[in-house]
Backbone as JSON Lines, residues from 0, in Angstrom:
{"i":0,"aa":"M","n":[5.92,26.6,53.19],"ca":[4.58,25.42,52.78],"c":[5.48,25.95,51.16]}
{"i":1,"aa":"N","n":[5.3,24.32,50.81],"ca":[6.08,24.61,49.53],"c":[4.57,24.57,48.16]}
{"i":2,"aa":"A","n":[4.79,25.19,46.96],"ca":[3.73,25.49,46.11],"c":[3.69,24.44,45.23]}
{"i":3,"aa":"T","n":[2.83,24.05,44.91],"ca":[3.37,23.2,43.54],"c":[2.6,23.19,41.75]}
{"i":4,"aa":"L","n":[3.05,23.2,41.1],"ca":[2.21,23.67,39.7],"c":[2.04,23.1,39.05]}
{"i":5,"aa":"P","n":[0.8,23.43,38.76],"ca":[-0.25,22.04,37.6],"c":[0.54,21.62,36.37]}
{"i":6,"aa":"P","n":[-0.13,20.48,36.29],"ca":[0.93,19.86,35.21],"c":[0.64,20.64,33.74]}
{"i":7,"aa":"T","n":[1.43,20.23,33.12],"ca":[1.65,20.69,31.09],"c":[0.64,20.36,30.97]}
{"i":8,"aa":"P","n":[-0.85,20.91,29.96],"ca":[-1.44,20.36,29.19],"c":[-0.74,19.59,27.84]}
{"i":9,"aa":"P","n":[-1.58,18.71,27.8],"ca":[-0.89,17.62,26.66],"c":[-0.75,18.37,25.64]}
{"i":10,"aa":"V","n":[-0.08,17.55,24.45],"ca":[0.44,17.73,22.82],"c":[-0.55,17.53,22.79]}
{"i":11,"aa":"L","n":[-1.11,18.3,21.86],"ca":[-1.72,17.98,20.18],"c":[-1.73,17.31,19.5]}
{"i":12,"aa":"V","n":[-2.7,16.28,19.27],"ca":[-2.53,15.31,18.32],"c":[-3.38,15.51,17.42]}
{"i":13,"aa":"G","n":[-2.69,15.14,16.66],"ca":[-3.96,15.14,14.85],"c":[-4.9,13.7,15.21]}
{"i":14,"aa":"L","n":[-6.45,13.85,15.1],"ca":[-6.94,12.7,14.38],"c":[-6.89,12.43,13.35]}
{"i":15,"aa":"T","n":[-6.54,12.93,12.75],"ca":[-7.14,12.77,11.12],"c":[-6.12,12.44,10.45]}
{"i":16,"aa":"D","n":[-6.21,11.66,9.41],"ca":[-4.56,11.03,8.21],"c":[-4.88,12.98,7.23]}
{"i":17,"aa":"D","n":[-5.82,13.65,7.1],"ca":[-4.95,15.27,5.87],"c":[-5.27,14.27,4.81]}
{"i":18,"aa":"D","n":[-5.27,13.16,4.43],"ca":[-4.64,12.83,3.34],"c":[-6.44,12.8,2.55]}
{"i":19,"aa":"S","n":[-7.34,12.68,2.83],"ca":[-8.48,12.56,2.47],"c":[-9.35,10.98,2.07]}
{"i":20,"aa":"S","n":[-8.91,10.9,0.34],"ca":[-9.38,9.58,0.48],"c":[-8.22,8.75,-0.16]}
{"i":21,"aa":"D","n":[-7.59,9.5,-0.68],"ca":[-6.28,9.07,-1.17],"c":[-5.17,7.61,-1.1]}
{"i":22,"aa":"R","n":[-5.7,7.4,0.7],"ca":[-5.19,6.0,0.93],"c":[-6.2,4.69,0.66]}
{"i":23,"aa":"L","n":[-7.83,5.48,0.57],"ca":[-8.2,4.54,0.25],"c":[-8.23,3.94,-1.03]}
{"i":24,"aa":"R","n":[-8.42,5.12,-2.25],"ca":[-8.28,5.15,-3.65],"c":[-6.74,3.81,-3.82]}
{"i":25,"aa":"L","n":[-5.78,4.35,-3.62],"ca":[-4.5,3.42,-3.41],"c":[-4.91,1.96,-2.69]}
{"i":26,"aa":"R","n":[-5.64,1.83,-2.13],"ca":[-5.94,0.67,-1.73],"c":[-7.62,-0.34,-2.32]}
{"i":27,"aa":"L","n":[-7.68,0.78,-2.83],"ca":[-9.15,-0.12,-4.24],"c":[-7.9,-0.38,-5.44]}
{"i":28,"aa":"H","n":[-6.81,0.34,-5.76],"ca":[-5.92,0.38,-6.87],"c":[-5.26,-0.72,-6.85]}
{"i":29,"aa":"Q","n":[-4.99,-1.19,-5.77],"ca":[-4.39,-2.1,-4.89],"c":[-5.05,-3.52,-5.28]}
{"i":30,"aa":"I","n":[-6.09,-3.44,-4.9],"ca":[-6.69,-4.77,-5.14],"c":[-7.44,-5.0,-6.08]}
{"i":31,"aa":"S","n":[-7.83,-4.22,-6.8],"ca":[-8.5,-4.12,-8.87],"c":[-6.74,-5.05,-9.37]}
{"i":32,"aa":"L","n":[-5.94,-3.64,-8.88],"ca":[-4.19,-4.28,-9.65],"c":[-4.17,-6.17,-10.11]}
{"i":33,"aa":"T","n":[-4.66,-6.5,-8.03],"ca":[-3.91,-7.78,-8.44],"c":[-5.06,-8.64,-8.79]}
{"i":34,"aa":"A","n":[-6.34,-8.14,-8.88],"ca":[-7.17,-9.14,-9.65],"c":[-6.84,-9.15,-10.79]}
{"i":35,"aa":"V","n":[-6.83,-8.43,-11.36],"ca":[-6.56,-8.1,-12.95],"c":[-4.95,-9.02,-13.37]}
{"i":36,"aa":"T","n":[-4.17,-9.35,-12.9],"ca":[-3.21,-9.12,-12.18],"c":[-3.28,-11.4,-11.94]}
{"i":37,"aa":"V","n":[-3.99,-11.87,-11.59],"ca":[-4.18,-13.04,-10.68],"c":[-5.33,-13.77,-12.32]}
{"i":38,"aa":"G","n":[-6.65,-12.89,-11.94],"ca":[-7.61,-13.25,-13.77],"c":[-6.08,-13.47,-15.28]}
{"i":39,"aa":"I","n":[-5.55,-12.57,-15.34],"ca":[-5.26,-12.48,-16.76],"c":[-4.03,-14.21,-16.43]}
{"i":40,"aa":"T","n":[-3.26,-14.12,-15.63],"ca":[-2.68,-15.46,-15.07],"c":[-3.13,-16.35,-15.4]}
{"i":41,"aa":"A","n":[-4.3,-17.0,-15.16],"ca":[-5.75,-17.91,-14.75],"c":[-5.56,-18.15,-16.01]}
{"i":42,"aa":"W","n":[-5.52,-16.7,-17.24],"ca":[-6.35,-17.04,-18.45],"c":[-5.2,-17.86,-18.75]}
{"i":43,"aa":"C","n":[-4.19,-17.55,-18.85],"ca":[-2.56,-17.74,-19.29],"c":[-2.7,-19.28,-18.78]}
{"i":44,"aa":"V","n":[-2.95,-20.1,-17.45],"ca":[-2.72,-20.98,-17.24],"c":[-3.71,-22.16,-18.17]}
{"i":45,"aa":"T","n":[-4.55,-21.06,-18.37],"ca":[-5.57,-22.78,-19.42],"c":[-4.47,-22.78,-21.01]}
{"i":46,"aa":"L","n":[-3.6,-22.35,-21.81],"ca":[-3.24,-22.06,-22.93],"c":[-2.84,-23.05,-23.04]}
{"i":47,"aa":"G","n":[-1.82,-23.6,-21.78],"ca":[0.1,-24.5,-21.95],"c":[0.39,-24.42,-20.88]}
{"i":48,"aa":"S","n":[1.47,-25.4,-21.38],"ca":[2.82,-25.49,-19.95],"c":[3.87,-24.25,-20.24]}
{"i":49,"aa":"V","n":[4.05,-23.97,-21.57],"ca":[4.98,-22.98,-21.3],"c":[4.07,-21.53,-20.98]}
{"i":50,"aa":"P","n":[3.36,-20.91,-22.09],"ca":[2.29,-19.82,-21.07],"c":[1.95,-19.7,-19.12]}
{"i":51,"aa":"A","n":[2.22,-20.77,-19.46],"ca":[1.39,-21.12,-17.61],"c":[2.89,-20.59,-16.7]}
{"i":52,"aa":"V","n":[3.97,-21.33,-17.23],"ca":[5.09,-21.04,-16.24],"c":[5.97,-19.43,-16.31]}
{"i":53,"aa":"L","n":[5.71,-19.0,-18.07],"ca":[6.06,-17.81,-17.79],"c":[4.97,-17.32,-17.22]}
{"i":54,"aa":"S","n":[3.86,-17.21,-17.36],"ca":[3.13,-15.68,-16.63],"c":[3.03,-16.08,-15.47]}
{"i":55,"aa":"I","n":[3.06,-17.2,-14.41],"ca":[3.52,-17.07,-13.35],"c":[5.1,-16.28,-12.94]}
{"i":56,"aa":"C","n":[5.57,-17.13,-13.7],"ca":[7.14,-16.05,-13.05],"c":[6.66,-14.58,-13.71]}
{"i":57,"aa":"V","n":[5.79,-13.7,-14.53],"ca":[5.07,-12.13,-14.54],"c":[4.7,-12.28,-13.31]}
{"i":58,"aa":"A","n":[3.88,-13.12,-13.27],"ca":[2.69,-12.43,-12.18],"c":[3.32,-12.7,-10.52]}
{"i":59,"aa":"K","n":[4.28,-12.87,-10.52],"ca":[5.2,-12.71,-9.34],"c":[5.82,-11.54,-8.97]}
{"i":60,"aa":"H","n":[6.53,-11.21,-10.2],"ca":[7.53,-9.56,-10.02],"c":[6.14,-8.61,-10.36]}
{"i":61,"aa":"V","n":[5.02,-9.16,-11.09],"ca":[3.94,-7.53,-10.5],"c":[2.8,-7.63,-9.0]}
{"i":62,"aa":"L","n":[3.7,-8.96,-8.89],"ca":[2.59,-8.72,-7.41],"c":[3.55,-7.99,-6.78]}
{"i":63,"aa":"V","n":[4.7,-7.9,-6.67],"ca":[5.52,-7.54,-5.99],"c":[5.54,-6.02,-5.54]}
{"i":64,"aa":"A","n":[5.96,-6.11,-7.21],"ca":[5.83,-4.7,-7.25],"c":[4.38,-4.0,-6.75]}
{"i":65,"aa":"I","n":[3.24,-4.25,-6.91],"ca":[1.96,-4.01,-6.47],"c":[1.89,-3.68,-4.49]}
{"i":66,"aa":"L","n":[2.4,-5.1,-3.63],"ca":[3.12,-5.05,-2.82],"c":[3.96,-3.74,-2.23]}
{"i":67,"aa":"V","n":[4.87,-3.53,-2.82],"ca":[5.7,-2.65,-2.72],"c":[5.39,-0.72,-2.6]}
{"i":68,"aa":"M","n":[4.04,-1.18,-3.69],"ca":[3.54,0.39,-3.86],"c":[2.58,0.75,-2.51]}
{"i":69,"aa":"G","n":[2.11,-0.56,-2.16],"ca":[1.16,-0.58,-1.72],"c":[2.34,-0.46,-0.17]}
{"i":70,"aa":"L","n":[3.27,-0.31,0.14],"ca":[4.47,-0.3,1.72],"c":[5.07,1.12,1.41]}
{"i":71,"aa":"G","n":[4.53,1.92,0.58],"ca":[5.3,3.03,0.21],"c":[6.7,3.4,0.58]}
{"i":72,"aa":"V","n":[7.35,2.35,-0.31],"ca":[8.95,2.13,-0.24],"c":[8.96,3.67,-1.48]}
{"i":73,"aa":"D","n":[8.84,4.35,-2.71],"ca":[8.21,5.03,-4.05],"c":[8.1,6.16,-3.12]}
{"i":74,"aa":"A","n":[6.91,6.05,-2.12],"ca":[6.65,7.55,-1.7],"c":[7.44,9.03,-1.46]}
{"i":75,"aa":"P","n":[7.18,9.96,-2.31],"ca":[8.05,11.26,-1.88],"c":[8.17,11.02,-0.38]}
{"i":76,"aa":"Q","n":[9.15,11.69,0.15],"ca":[9.28,12.47,1.7],"c":[8.67,13.98,1.91]}
{"i":77,"aa":"K","n":[7.62,13.54,2.83],"ca":[7.26,15.12,3.08],"c":[8.47,15.57,4.32]}
{"i":78,"aa":"P","n":[8.71,16.96,3.5],"ca":[9.42,17.97,4.43],"c":[9.15,17.67,6.09]}
{"i":79,"aa":"G","n":[9.98,18.15,7.09],"ca":[10.0,17.81,8.48],"c":[10.11,16.08,9.21]}
{"i":80,"aa":"Q","n":[10.17,15.41,7.62],"ca":[9.93,13.88,8.59],"c":[11.5,13.24,8.18]}
């Protein structure tokens, strides 16, 4: 009669991120930077058409930089990844 072995136990997985509040701090920083950028841009729009166009062009680049920061493009790679 053939005896079968029990299945191997499952691999242990981490249930936390182990980065405490770093991700939360980054998201709050992104939200505050975005709000400040939009506020300054809205104020510059009230100054006239030339400042409005210039501020919208600058704000576009700033908001894309905030987005890229949140995506982690510039984040240092951890060893083993």
